[in-house]
N, C-alpha and C positions, 0 to 999 in steps of 0.2 A: 611496417607490415604487421607487427605484433599488436599494435594499438588497434588496427582495423579488425583483426581476428578477435581480440578481446571485446570490442564493441559489438560485433556480430554475435558472439557467444552470449554476451549480456542481454542483448535484445531477444535472442532465441530462448533464453531461459525465462524471460518474463511472459512469453506467450502462454505457456501452460498455466501460470498463476492467474493471468487475466481471464483465461477460459474457465478456470475453476471458479473465479469470482462471478462470472456471468452465469455459470451453472447453479451456483448457490443462490444467486439473486432471483433466479426464476422459480425457485422452490415455492410452494404454496405458503409455508410458514415464513414469517419475517426474520426469524432469528438466524438461520444459516447464512443469509447474505451479509450479516453483520459480523461474522466470525473473523474474516481476514482484516477488515478495518480495525476491529478491536485489538487483535494481536499486534498489528502494526503500530497502533497508538501506544500500546503498553511498552513496546520496544523503544519507541521514541522518547518515552518518559525516562528510560534508562540512560539515553544520551544526555538528557537534561540533568539528571542526578549525578552523572559521572564527570561533568565538565568542571574545569578548574575555575573558570570565571563565569559570571552570569551571562555576559554577552556571547561567549563561545557556546554555552549551553543553549541559549535562546536560538542562535543560528542553527545549531545541530538539531534542535527540536523542530524548528520550522522546516528544514530540509528533509528530515526524516518523516515528516507528515505529508509530504507530497504524494507518496503512494497511498496514504490513508484517504486523502481527498479524491484521488483517482478511483479507488475502490468504492467510496461513498457515491461518487457520480455514477459509476456503473450500477450500483445498487438502486439508486433513486430512478435512474433511467428505466431499468427493467421493472421496478415496482409500479411505476406510473403506467406502464403498458397494460397492466392487468385490470 
């Protein structure tokens, strides 16, 4: 039961972040839509630098960049609509 609640809480906490990315991507300037992907990418570099081995760092880096890719896809989707 706790795992289910943690999953629901995690998904619900992502909704405002995704809505923020959509809002920033719709701005007339290109820069606001790139803020969240840039922040997420910089945090993923921390995972890479803190890893004990290269393989662990690479896996952590790739997994940490999944949200970066999602944010960039949202950005590109909304920029192409203009």
